C-alpha positions in Angstrom: 83.6 64.1 69.0 79.8 64.5 69.0 77.8 65.1 65.8 74.2 65.8 65.0 72.3 62.8 63.6 71.7 64.5 60.2 75.4 64.5 59.3 76.3 60.8 58.8 79.7 59.4 57.8 80.2 62.1 55.1 80.2 64.9 57.7 82.5 62.9 60.0 85.0 62.4 57.2 84.8 66.0 56.1 85.4 67.4 59.5 88.2 64.9 60.3 89.9 66.0 57.1 89.6 69.7 57.8 90.8 69.1 61.4 93.8 67.3 60.1 94.6 70.2 57.7 94.3 72.7 60.6 96.7 70.7 62.7 99.2 70.1 60.0 99.2 73.8 59.0 99.6 74.8 62.7 102.6 72.6 63.1 104.2 73.8 60.0 103.5 77.5 60.6 104.5 77.5 64.2 108.1 76.8 63.3 110.4 77.4 66.2 108.1 79.8 68.0 107.6 78.5 71.5 105.6 79.4 74.6 106.5 82.7 76.3 108.9 83.6 73.5 110.6 86.8 74.4 114.1 87.7 73.3 116.4 90.6 73.5 119.4 90.3 71.2 122.8 91.0 72.6 123.6 93.4 69.8 121.2 95.9 71.2 118.2 95.2 69.0 114.7 95.9 70.4 112.9 93.1 72.2 110.8 90.9 69.9 107.6 89.4 71.5 106.4 86.1 70.1 103.9 83.4 70.9 102.6 82.6 74.4 101.7 84.7 77.4 105.1 86.1 78.2 106.5 87.0 81.6 104.7 86.1 84.8 102.1 88.4 86.4 104.2 87.9 89.6 107.1 89.9 88.2 110.6 90.6 89.5 110.2 94.1 90.8 107.7 96.7 92.1 107.0 97.9 88.5 105.9 94.4 87.4 104.4 93.0 90.6 101.2 94.2 92.2 100.8 91.5 94.8 100.3 93.2 98.2 102.8 92.7 101.0 102.2 91.3 104.4 99.9 93.5 106.4 102.2 93.2 109.4 105.1 95.3 107.8 106.0 98.1 110.1 104.4 96.6 113.2 106.1 94.7 116.1 103.8 91.7 115.9 103.6 88.6 113.7 101.2 88.4 110.8 99.6 85.3 112.5 98.1 87.7 115.1 96.2 89.7 112.5 92.5 88.9 111.9 91.3 87.7 108.5 90.7 90.4 105.8 87.3 92.1 106.0 86.7 91.2 102.4 86.2 87.5 103.4 83.0 88.4 105.1 82.0 91.4 102.9 83.6 91.6 99.4 83.0 95.3 99.2 85.3 95.9 102.1 89.1 96.1 102.0 91.0 92.9 101.3 91.4 90.3 98.5 88.4 88.9 96.6 88.3 86.0 94.2 85.8 87.2 91.6 85.9 84.2 89.2 84.6 81.5 91.6 84.7 79.0 88.8 88.5 79.2 88.7 91.5 77.8 90.7 94.4 80.2 91.2 98.0 79.2 91.7 98.4 82.3 93.9 96.4 82.1 97.2 94.1 85.0 96.5 92.1 85.1 99.7 95.2 84.7 101.8 96.9 87.8 100.4 98.2 90.3 102.9 98.5 87.4 105.3 101.1 85.3 103.4 104.3 86.2 101.6 104.3 85.4 97.8 107.8 85.2 96.4 108.4 86.9 93.1 108.1 84.7 90.0 106.8 81.6 91.8 104.0 80.9 91.3 103.7 82.9 88.1 100.0 83.9 88.4 97.5 81.6 86.6 93.9 80.6 86.8 92.6 77.2 85.9 89.0 77.3 84.5 86.4 74.9 83.2 86.9 74.1 79.5 83.7 73.6 77.5 83.5 71.6 74.3 80.7 72.8 72.2 80.3 72.9 68.5 80.2 75.5 65.7 78.5 75.4 62.3 80.9 76.1 59.4 80.5 75.8 55.6 82.4 72.5 55.9 80.2 71.1 58.6 80.0 70.9 62.3 83.3 71.4 64.2 84.4 71.4 67.9 84.3 74.7 69.7 86.5 75.0 72.8 85.5 77.9 74.9 85.5 79.3 78.5 82.9 81.5 80.2 84.0 84.6 82.1 80.9 86.7 82.4 77.2 86.5 82.0 74.5 89.2 81.5 72.1 87.5 83.9 72.8 87.6 87.6 71.4 84.2 88.5 73.2 82.6 85.6 76.4 84.3 86.6 76.1 82.9 90.1 75.3 79.4 88.9 78.5 79.4 86.7 80.7 81.2 89.3 81.5 84.0 86.8 81.1 87.8 86.8 77.7 89.5 86.3 77.6 92.4 83.9 74.3 94.2 83.3 75.8 96.0 80.4 76.2 92.9 78.3 72.6 93.0 77.1 73.5 96.2 75.1 76.1 94.3 72.9 73.6 94.0 70.1 74.8 92.3 66.9 78.4 92.4 68.2 77.3 89.2 69.9 77.0 86.0 67.7 74.2 83.6 68.3 74.1 80.0 69.7 71.7 77.4 71.0 72.1 75.4 74.2 72.5 71.7 73.6 71.2 68.9 75.8 74.5 68.7 77.7 74.4 72.4 78.4 77.2 73.3 75.9 76.8 75.9 73.1 76.2 75.2 69.5 77.4 78.3 67.8 75.6 79.4 64.6 78.9 80.6 63.1 82.3 82.1 63.9 85.8 80.5 64.1 89.3 81.6 65.2 92.5 80.9 63.3 95.3 80.4 65.8 98.0 79.6 63.2 99.6 83.1 62.8 102.8 83.7 64.7 102.4 86.6 67.1 105.1 89.2 66.6 105.6 92.6 68.3 108.5 95.0 68.0 108.7 98.5 69.6 108.9 101.5 67.3 112.2 102.6 68.8 113.9 102.9 72.1 113.1 106.6 72.4 109.5 106.2 71.1 108.4 102.5 71.5 104.7 103.2 70.9 103.4 102.7 68.3 105.2 99.4 67.5 107.0 98.9 64.2 105.7 95.4 63.9 102.4 94.2 65.3 100.9 90.9 64.2 98.3 89.2 66.4 98.7 85.5 67.1 95.0 84.6 66.5 92.3 86.1 64.3 88.6 85.6 64.3 86.6 85.5 61.1 83.9 88.1 60.3 81.3 86.2 62.3 83.4 85.4 65.4 82.8 87.2 68.7 83.4 86.2 72.3 80.0 87.6 73.1 77.3 85.1 72.6 73.5 85.3 72.8 72.0 82.1 74.1 68.4 81.8 75.4 68.1 85.6 75.9 71.4 85.9 77.9 74.7 87.3 76.5 77.7 85.5 77.7 81.4 86.4 77.5 82.5 83.0 76.1 85.9 83.3 74.4 87.2 80.5 72.1 90.6 79.4 73.3 91.5 76.6 71.0 91.2 75.5 67.3 88.3 73.5 66.1 90.1 70.2 66.3 89.7 66.9 68.3 90.9 66.5 71.9 94.1 64.7 71.1 95.5 67.6 69.1 95.3 70.1 72.0 96.2 67.8 74.8 98.9 69.8 76.7 98.0 69.2 80.4 101.5 69.8 81.6 102.1 73.0 79.6 104.2 73.9 76.6 101.2 73.9 74.2 101.3 74.4 70.4 100.4 78.0 70.0 99.3 77.3 66.4 96.3 75.6 68.0 95.6 77.5 71.2 95.2 81.1 72.5 98.4 82.9 73.4 97.3 83.2 77.1 97.0 79.5 77.5 99.6 78.0 79.8 98.2 74.4 79.8 95.1 72.7 78.4 93.6 69.4 79.5 90.7 68.4 77.2 90.3 65.0 79.0 89.5 66.7 82.3 87.9 69.7 80.6 90.2 72.4 82.2 92.4 75.1 80.8 95.1 77.2 82.6 95.5 80.8 81.6 98.0 83.5 82.4 96.8 86.3 84.6 97.6 90.0 83.9 98.3 92.9 86.3 96.1 95.9 86.5 94.3 98.4 88.8 90.8 99.5 89.5 90.1 102.5 91.7 93.5 102.2 93.3 93.1 98.5 94.0 95.4 95.9 92.2 93.5 93.3 90.1 94.3 90.2 88.0 92.5 89.9 84.7 92.4 87.7 81.6 92.7 89.3 78.1 91.0 87.4 75.4 90.0 89.6 72.4 90.1 93.1 70.9 88.7 94.9 67.9 92.0 96.1 66.6 95.0 94.0 65.3 97.7 96.1 66.8 96.0 96.0 70.2 95.6 92.2 69.9 99.3 91.8 69.0 100.4 93.8 72.1 97.8 92.2 74.4 98.5 88.7 73.1 94.8 88.1 72.4 92.5 87.3 69.5 91.7 90.0 66.9 87.9 89.9 66.5 86.7 92.4 63.9 83.0 91.8 64.8 83.7 93.7 68.0 83.9 96.9 66.0 80.1 96.9 66.1 80.3 97.9 69.8 79.7 101.6 70.3 82.7 103.2 72.1 82.9 106.6 73.9 79.6 106.2 75.8 80.7 104.8 79.1 77.8 104.6 81.5 74.7 105.8 79.6 71.8 103.5 79.3 72.7 102.0 75.9 76.3 101.4 76.7 77.9 97.9 76.6 81.3 99.2 77.7 83.3 100.3 80.7 86.5 102.3 80.3 90.1 101.1 80.5 92.9 103.7 80.8 96.1 102.9 78.9 99.3 105.1 79.0 101.5 105.3 75.9 104.5 107.0 77.5 104.4 106.2 81.2 107.6 105.8 83.1 109.8 103.0 81.7 113.3 103.8 83.0 114.7 101.0 85.1 112.0 98.5 83.8 110.4 96.4 86.5 112.5 98.0 89.3 110.8 101.3 88.7 107.8 101.5 91.1 106.2 104.2 88.8 106.5 101.9 85.7 103.4 102.0 83.5 102.3 102.1 79.9 102.6 100.6 76.4 106.1 102.0 75.9 107.4 100.2 79.0 105.6 97.0 77.9 107.1 97.1 74.4 110.6 97.7 75.8 110.7 95.1 78.6 108.0 92.6 77.6 106.1 92.9 80.9 102.5 94.1 81.2 101.6 97.8 81.1 99.7 98.0 84.4 96.5 99.3 82.8 93.8 101.0 84.9 90.2 99.8 84.8 87.0 101.6 85.6 84.4 99.7 87.7 84.8 96.1 88.5 82.5 93.8 90.5 82.5 94.7 94.3 83.6 98.3 93.6 80.9 99.4 91.1 77.7 98.1 89.4 78.8 99.4 85.9 81.3 96.6 85.2 81.6 95.2 81.7 84.2 92.8 80.3 84.1 95.0 77.1 86.6 97.8 77.8 86.6 101.0 75.8 90.3 101.9 75.3 91.0 105.4 76.6 94.6 105.8 75.5 96.5 108.8 77.0 99.9 110.4 76.6 101.8 112.5 79.2 102.6 116.0 77.9 106.2 117.1 77.6 105.5 119.7 80.3 104.3 117.1 82.7 107.3 114.9 82.1 109.8 117.8 82.4 108.3 118.9 85.7 108.5 115.4 87.1 104.7 114.9 87.3 104.6 111.6 85.4 103.9 108.6 87.6 101.8 105.5 88.1 98.1 106.2 87.8 95.8 103.6 89.3 92.4 105.4 89.7 89.9 106.6 87.0 89.1 110.0 88.4 92.8 110.8 89.0 93.3 110.2 85.3 90.3 112.3 84.3 91.5 115.1 86.5 94.9 115.1 84.8 93.2 115.2 81.4 91.0 118.1 82.6 94.1 120.0 83.8 96.1 119.4 80.6 98.8 117.1 81.9 97.7 114.2 79.7 96.2 114.2 76.2 95.2 111.6 73.6 98.1 110.1 71.6 100.1 112.8 69.6 98.4 115.6 71.5 94.9 115.0 70.2 92.0 115.6 72.7 91.7 113.0 75.4 89.0 110.4 75.0 88.1 107.0 73.5 90.8 105.7 71.2 88.3 103.5 69.3 89.2 99.9 69.9 87.5 97.8 72.6 89.3 95.0 74.6 87.5 92.0 76.1 89.0 91.2 79.5 87.3 89.3 82.3 88.4 90.4 85.7 89.5 87.4 87.8 90.4 88.8 91.2 90.8 91.9 93.4 94.0 91.6 95.4 93.2 94.0 98.3 
């Protein structure tokens, strides 16, 4: 561990003691909760979601798997005779695109449509650089383990191999402050995350799974914490993914980490080699399948469902403003009562109800992402919608993957806000870095 020269032995002993307390508490409170805990009891009780990332992004059926098929399906020739996707020469054209250049995927992103990826293996992960900075706390300086997914300066984003978002400069005081140390890592002025709570999510009922009857996030930031960080005039999306403890306590390079010490989306963490492997999540943007990483939200129920960190400071972000000049957000569209019958085998499966019942992801739809729009932001304004009874009875309900299709259905009265309220921003924001476009 590195310390500033003004601390001395007293600071070392104080931080070591606090770190030991955090580790001991995490071990005790984690109990029997383990990675990817999902159970459905044989007596018909509702599924209970626990610690860890849950089922793979590369799921078992068309409702839980967005990986594109071989481009040669329906032709009389072998896929080896097809040319490479156009996106490999121009990312704005059709085909797969790796957006987070800093990461290594277990699924061959740039070969998609040219290779067959079997369901379930690999699961869908990305391994990213892990940074060890530091954070000032009332008890002294502590380690700060973080990743970087986005930057508000284009040259800096290119240097780091992350996404550029011009909207991040509008985050205001929703971003905490930090200074850049001599080794390039961040010294945060304040803000820590408690990973000790056990995540727990239970659907409301089988007939109406959303809202959940139990929703406890597995990690909670203090009043100062935010993944958005202002350093040298640039705002970064730099989520903290492990507790403020020494390397040895979070050394899980082969997986099965202690979720009392790390973020629920962590699959493996290797502090010695400064890497962390995170679970990818299925979604769509303008009809194209995408993989993303969910790290924080401004609402505890949202964070419990998403398996991310509840960060109250994010409530300072203005929602409901989309693309105006002062906006820091882009929109994410989330169904409450999309099709859930048949679970992952249903190609129309979508929404929070489906996710709460079967444990797989809800197939949310994003607005603009890099390569398809210039208005991308990793801070997503949750536009939560509900299919009307009339639309369901007439058989109109289905998988929605494109922003303006959703807005048209809202205009035409087939979807509303939850409980029939007018359609629009639900209030919470969710921080998600988009990792790849799949075609």
